[in-house]
C-alpha positions in Angstrom: -34.9 51.9 -25.6 -38.1 53.8 -27.4 -37.3 57.4 -28.1 -41.2 57.9 -27.6 -41.4 56.7 -24.6 -42.6 59.7 -21.5 -40.0 61.0 -18.7 -41.2 59.8 -15.5 -41.3 62.3 -12.8 -42.1 62.0 -9.2 -41.9 64.0 -6.1 -43.5 63.9 -2.4 -46.3 66.2 -3.4 -47.1 69.5 -5.5 -43.7 71.3 -5.6 -42.2 69.2 -8.4 -44.8 71.0 -10.6 -41.8 73.8 -10.9 -39.4 70.9 -12.3 -42.8 69.8 -14.2 -42.6 73.2 -15.9 -39.1 73.3 -16.6 -39.0 69.9 -18.6 -41.9 71.0 -20.4 -40.6 74.1 -21.2 -36.6 72.5 -22.6 -38.0 69.7 -24.0 -41.4 70.6 -25.7 -41.7 67.3 -27.6 -41.7 65.2 -24.9 -44.4 63.7 -23.0 -44.5 63.4 -19.1 -45.5 61.0 -16.4 -46.1 62.6 -12.9 -46.5 60.6 -9.8 -47.2 63.4 -6.6 -46.7 61.1 -3.4 -49.2 63.4 -1.5 -50.7 60.4 0.8 -47.1 60.3 2.1 -45.9 63.9 2.1 -43.5 65.4 3.6 -40.8 63.2 3.0 -38.6 65.7 4.9 -39.4 64.2 8.9 -39.0 60.6 7.6 -36.0 58.4 8.5 -33.3 57.6 5.7 -34.8 54.0 5.3 -38.7 55.2 5.1 -37.5 58.1 2.3 -35.6 54.9 0.4 -38.4 52.6 0.5 -40.8 55.3 -0.7 -38.9 56.0 -3.7 -37.8 53.0 -4.8 -41.8 52.8 -4.2 -42.3 55.3 -6.6 -39.9 55.1 -9.1 -41.3 51.3 -9.9 -44.5 52.3 -10.1 -43.5 55.4 -12.5 -41.2 52.3 -14.6 -44.0 49.9 -15.1 -45.7 52.6 -16.8 -43.0 52.7 -19.5 -40.6 55.4 -19.5 -36.9 56.2 -20.6 -35.9 58.1 -18.0 -36.7 59.3 -14.6 -36.4 62.4 -12.8 -36.6 62.8 -9.1 -38.1 66.0 -8.2 -38.2 65.6 -4.7 -35.1 67.2 -2.8 -35.7 65.2 0.4 -35.4 61.8 -2.0 -32.5 63.2 -4.3 -30.1 63.7 -1.2 -31.0 60.3 0.3 -32.2 57.6 -2.0 -30.4 58.3 -5.2 -28.3 55.3 -4.7 -31.2 53.0 -4.0 -33.5 54.3 -6.9 -30.9 53.5 -9.6 -30.1 50.1 -8.0 -33.5 49.4 -8.6 -34.1 50.2 -12.1 -32.6 49.2 -15.4 -32.6 53.3 -17.0 -30.9 56.8 -15.9 -31.9 58.3 -13.2 -31.5 62.8 -12.6 -32.1 64.4 -9.5 -32.3 67.6 -9.0 -29.2 68.3 -6.5 -26.2 67.8 -8.3 -27.7 70.1 -11.2 -28.3 73.2 -9.1 -24.8 72.6 -7.8 -23.3 72.4 -10.7 -25.0 75.2 -12.3 -24.3 77.5 -9.4 -20.6 76.9 -10.1 -21.1 77.3 -13.7 -22.9 80.6 -12.9 -20.9 84.1 -13.7 -20.8 85.6 -10.1 -21.2 89.4 -9.3 -17.6 90.4 -9.4 -16.8 88.1 -12.8 -19.7 90.3 -14.5 -18.4 93.2 -13.4 -14.4 92.7 -14.2 -15.0 90.8 -17.2 -12.4 88.3 -16.1 -12.6 84.8 -15.2 -12.3 83.8 -11.7 -9.2 82.0 -12.4 -7.9 85.3 -12.6 -9.5 86.6 -9.9 -7.4 87.4 -6.3 -8.6 84.5 -3.7 -10.7 87.3 -1.8 -12.7 86.4 -5.2 -14.0 83.2 -3.8 -17.7 82.3 -4.9 -19.9 81.9 -2.2 -22.5 80.2 -2.8 -26.3 80.2 -0.8 -28.3 77.3 -0.8 -32.0 77.6 0.8 -33.7 74.6 1.3 -35.8 72.8 3.4 -35.0 71.5 7.2 -33.8 68.1 5.9 -32.4 68.7 2.8 -30.2 71.4 4.6 -29.5 68.9 7.4 -28.3 66.1 4.7 -25.5 68.4 3.4 -26.2 67.6 0.1 -26.1 70.9 -1.7 -22.8 71.7 0.0 -21.4 68.3 -1.3 -22.4 68.6 -4.1 -21.1 72.1 -5.3 -17.8 71.4 -3.3 -17.1 68.4 -5.6 -18.0 70.9 -8.7 -15.6 73.8 -6.8 -13.8 72.5 -3.5 -12.6 76.2 -3.0 -16.8 77.4 -2.5 -17.7 78.8 0.1 -21.5 77.2 0.7 -23.9 79.1 3.6 -27.2 76.8 3.7 -30.2 77.9 5.2 -33.8 76.4 5.8 -36.8 78.1 4.8 -39.5 76.0 5.8 -42.6 78.2 5.9 -41.8 79.3 1.7 -43.6 75.9 1.2 -46.9 76.8 2.8 -47.0 80.5 1.3 -46.3 79.1 -2.3 -49.1 76.1 -1.8 -51.7 79.2 -0.2 -50.9 81.2 -3.5 -49.3 83.8 -1.6 -46.1 84.7 -3.4 -47.1 88.1 -4.4 -48.4 89.3 -0.8 -46.6 91.3 1.7 -46.5 88.4 4.6 -44.0 86.2 1.6 -42.2 89.5 1.4 -42.1 89.6 5.2 -40.9 86.1 5.7 -38.6 86.6 2.8 -36.9 89.6 4.3 -36.6 88.0 7.5 -35.0 84.9 6.0 -32.1 86.1 3.6 -31.5 90.2 4.4 -28.4 89.0 5.9 -27.1 87.0 3.2 -27.5 90.0 0.8 -23.8 90.9 1.3 -22.5 87.3 2.1 -23.3 85.2 -1.3 -22.9 85.6 -5.2 -24.9 83.1 -5.5 -28.4 81.8 -4.4 -29.7 78.0 -5.2 -33.0 77.5 -4.8 -33.1 74.4 -3.2 -36.6 73.4 -3.1 -39.1 72.9 -5.6 -41.8 75.3 -4.1 -39.3 78.3 -4.2 -39.4 79.4 -8.0 -42.8 80.3 -7.1 -41.5 83.0 -4.9 -38.6 84.4 -7.4 -39.6 87.4 -7.2 -39.3 88.3 -3.3 -36.5 85.9 -2.8 -34.5 88.1 -5.3 -35.9 91.1 -3.7 -34.5 90.0 -0.5 -31.0 89.4 -1.5 -31.0 92.1 -3.8 -30.4 92.1 -7.4 -26.6 91.2 -7.9 -27.3 88.0 -6.2 -27.7 85.2 -9.5 -30.2 82.7 -8.8 -30.3 79.1 -9.8 -33.6 77.2 -10.2 -32.5 73.6 -9.6 -35.6 72.6 -11.6 -34.4 74.7 -14.5 -30.7 73.5 -14.0 -31.9 69.5 -14.2 -34.0 70.2 -16.9 -30.6 71.3 -19.3 -29.1 68.0 -18.0 -32.0 66.2 -18.8 -32.1 67.5 -22.9 -28.0 67.1 -23.0 -28.6 63.4 -21.5 -31.7 62.4 -23.8 -29.4 63.8 -27.2 -26.2 61.9 -25.7 -28.1 58.6 -25.2 -30.4 59.2 -28.6 -33.4 59.3 -26.6 -34.4 62.9 -27.5 -38.0 62.5 -28.9 -38.1 63.9 -32.7 -41.8 64.8 -33.2 -44.6 65.7 -30.7 -47.6 63.6 -29.9 -50.3 62.0 -32.3 -52.1 65.0 -33.2 -50.3 67.4 -31.2 -50.3 70.9 -33.2 -48.9 72.7 -30.3 -48.1 71.5 -26.5 -49.2 73.2 -23.5 -48.5 72.6 -19.8 -50.8 69.8 -18.2 -52.2 68.6 -21.8 -53.9 65.2 -22.4 -50.7 64.1 -23.8 -49.1 64.5 -19.8 -50.6 62.2 -17.4 -50.4 63.2 -13.5 -50.8 60.3 -10.8 -51.4 61.5 -6.4 -51.3 59.3 -3.5 -53.9 61.2 -2.1 -55.7 65.0 -2.1 -56.5 65.0 -5.6 -59.0 67.8 -5.7 -56.4 70.0 -4.0 -53.3 68.8 -6.2 -55.3 69.9 -9.2 -56.1 73.2 -7.6 -52.4 74.0 -6.4 -51.5 72.8 -10.1 -53.3 75.5 -11.3 -52.0 78.2 -9.1 -48.6 76.9 -10.4 -48.8 75.9 -14.0 -52.2 78.3 -14.7 -54.1 75.3 -15.9 -55.6 71.9 -13.9 -54.0 68.9 -15.4 -56.6 67.3 -18.5 -55.3 63.3 -17.1 -55.0 63.2 -13.2 -56.1 60.3 -11.5 -55.7 59.5 -8.1 -54.0 56.0 -6.9 -52.5 53.8 -4.0 -48.9 52.7 -4.5 -47.3 49.7 -3.1 -44.3 47.9 -2.4 -43.2 45.4 -5.8 -45.3 47.9 -7.6 -48.5 47.4 -6.9 -51.4 49.6 -8.0 -54.4 49.1 -5.8 -57.5 51.0 -6.2 -56.6 53.1 -9.3 -59.6 55.4 -8.8 -60.4 57.7 -11.6 -61.4 61.6 -10.7 -65.0 62.4 -11.2 -65.8 64.6 -14.1 -64.7 68.6 -14.0 -61.7 68.4 -11.4 
């Protein structure tokens, strides 16, 4: 495997851009190819068979572009389709749920921070209490609870769906009073019930400040995208696939620069606008494509200049 190949990322839409940002920050020498399946979003309302089919089609599309590793940024696809994706590809595939769960278990609880004692030295009352906020479909899958309990069978897990966070993030209302009101309504009762909170949807890091305000400063927030970036970095090093130098001619990398390639299956103009809200800049290379079964790419439509 050529270490100079890019890392592939796919999401059902724009939320995966927060995972792209985390990967870019942790791996500034790497190049990325991103696919947002904006024509078929949301995945959360689809059947297992449909999510698997969409996910495998997206994975094969990116594999055909030439990648060394695939990151499944979509929580729904990570919860439901990782086995099908791995079966379809001959390369490493990393989802976001496992890394987020492991990071939550590894994080110091508030009690550990106050006492300085490891968890094993605390009485049973110090059992970890981990909250997970995510979309309805991710919560219903129980994937985070299963992954957290795999890492710590004694942990108590509380999952909660927060569907209104997605449109708030995409509309750019993360710092508005409406976001604070919604966050307080969803989360205020968790303040005394958890020591750690996993942001189990890729949109939620955009609302990190209001979420922290709602649960209190003593609750540790875990960004699944950032946790995934840490594990991807370690995996590339382990496999000898880490890129050693930036792209040709690149003196300094920037988010959405022309060394990274973005594809969407619909609404490219809107994707570019939301990317600018999330990342501070529009993708320099953005193409609208149609992704079909068996990795057929049809009617590739470059965007008009200036988009």
